[in-house]
C-alpha positions, 0 to 999 in steps of 0.5 A: 789735790784729790787722792784716789782713796778720797775720790772713791764714789759710794754705791749710792753715789754711782747709782745717782751718777748713772741715773743722771747720765742715763736720763740725759743721754736718753733725752738727747738720743730721743731728739736725735733719733726722732729726726731719723725716724721723721726723715724716713717717714715724713720729711721726704714729703714735707721738706723734700717733695719729689716724684720718686719716694726713694729720691725724696727719702734720700734727700731727707737722709742727706740732711740726716747725715749733716748732723753727723758731719757736725758731730766731730766738730762738736766732739773737738770743741766739747772735748777741749773744754770738757778736759779743761773745765769739767765734764758736768758743765759741758753736759748741761750745755749739750742738753740745752743745745740739743733740746732747743734745736729739736723744739725749734724743728717742731715749729718749722714751716714746711716746703709748701709754706716757704719753699726752699727756705724750709729745708735750709732751716731744717738743715741748720737745726740738724747741724746744731743737733749734731754739734751738741750730740758730738759732745754728749757721748764722751761727757756722759760715759766719762762721768760714769766711768771716772766715778766707777771702780776698775772692776765693774766699770764695764757694767756701770759705764754701759748704762749711758749707752742704754740711753741710745735704745732708750731714746729710740724707744721713746721716739719710736713709741711716740711716733707709733702712738701717733700713727695708731691714733691719727690718720696719715693725713693728720699725721702729715698735717700736724701730728709729726710736730708733737714729738719734737715739741715734747722735747722742751718738757724732757729737757727741763727734766734732764737739766734738773737731774744733771745739775745735781750730780758731782764732777768726776773725781779723776778729772778734779785730780787731773786738773789740780795736777795740771794747775800745779804744773802750770804754776811751775812754768810747764806749758800745757798743750791743747788736749786735741794736740796731745791726743794725736801726739800720744794717742793716735793709735787709740783714736784709730782703734776707737774709730774701728771699734765703733764703725761696725756698731754704727753702721749696723745700728742705723741700718737696723733702725733708720733704714729698716723704716724705709725698707719695710714701708717703701720697698715692701709696701707694709704699714709704717706701724709694722716697722715702728712696732718692730723697732719698739720691741727690739729697742726694749730688749736692746735697752735691757741687754746692753748693761748685761753685755757691759757686765760680761766684758768685766769678766771676759774682756772688752775685746772678746765681747766686742768680737762676739757682736761683730762676727755675729753681725757679719753673719746676721747681715744676710739673714736679716733681710731674708727675714724682713722679706717674709712680710710677717710682722712677727718675723720682722720683729724677731729679725730686728730684735736679734740684730739689736742683741748682737749690736749690744755686744759691740755697744755695751762694752764700748764706753769702758773700752774707749774710755780706758784707752786715754789718759785723764787729761785728754780723755774727753777729747780722745773718746769724743774724736774717736767715737764721732769720727766713726759716726761720721764714717759709719752712721752718717753714711749708712742710711744713705748708702743703704737707700742708694744701693736699694734704689740702684739694685732693687735688692737687699743683697748689696746692703747685706754685703755693706753691713757685713763689711762694716762689722768685719772692720770692727772685728779686725779693730777689736783683734788689733786693740789692747785689752783695757779691762781693769785699767785704772782711770786715776788722774795720774799719768805714766809720763808728764804730758807737757814741758816748758821746752815742748818735749813730747809726752808718753803714756 
């Protein structure tokens, strides 16, 4: 059995683990966000042609939401095997699935070529993307969290979180570059395919890095303990069953903590592209460049928020972001309506800065809610169910509200309400800062007679 002392990771080792997780999550979020950006900019025309631009965009975002619908299933499947055979192996599988689906999207025929088959194929590949990403987040953050020490976990575990703005930065940057050097006609004809095909190269890089890291010592200890219990005749429940028996409240808390963060992120990035280009009739380069600037600041500040949570607590930092976002929801659209690129960039950047306060501590916060033997399953289920309720619906709800009311005020109310849900969840949560993630548990998780376990 691996002892806690022996499992302590060196500073150089934790930096290597962080680099592997960060690069991997950046690539996977690049693939995922690329679809969202394309749905806002070109998929409405290429795969869902309709008379009303907002109707076509709404249909494109429905396939965007399909990816989120597959994420909880991916979280359950990847979580089960991640808790049984390890975090590292599942992260390699998720990267291959995500990269392969994204590359295939770049080869798809459009509606003009094959008619209704085009959106069907697009939807199927989106399902594969969502399924893969459902298992990515939990494994990537746990690999770092379980290697790190209790005092600085918020800082180290926040780096995989920075992969989200990193991927968005990369996806938006490639699209912005193509938009700058190509005409709209060329971009619609073939230019949109280039970022999707680039995913193949990125996956090779990500795999090379991921296969070189070591498995989580906390998982190795928990697996050795489980094997000893099985040898003694104790029955092991499936991780997903154990999560709901022993961690039901934690799953609900994780959903609440993630909800406002998820809704705000997709309103600030994906819906922003629709609002600026379709509603305000500004060039798509204005929206893309504003997200580019905001994502760069977001990437740098997420680890700072994580580090702050190591000092003052996960709940406090999350509350700062949630309450701030509830207020910013109304200022955000007022600034966008100025139609000034500089003001739009400030609005996006400030919004993502507040989002980072919710997002930065989240990896450590949610990881610390669950015991090692069910941590992958519990963290994945809580986070991906929130993504289904929040991120999947956010662009659709926002577009529908804008279409029905012709005003941003209902969208602001929606964003504010989601942020307040996260504030309430943070207030109701137990502070987890400093909790040990050793493989030991407070009570045996299973018994031959099927007795319930405790935390």
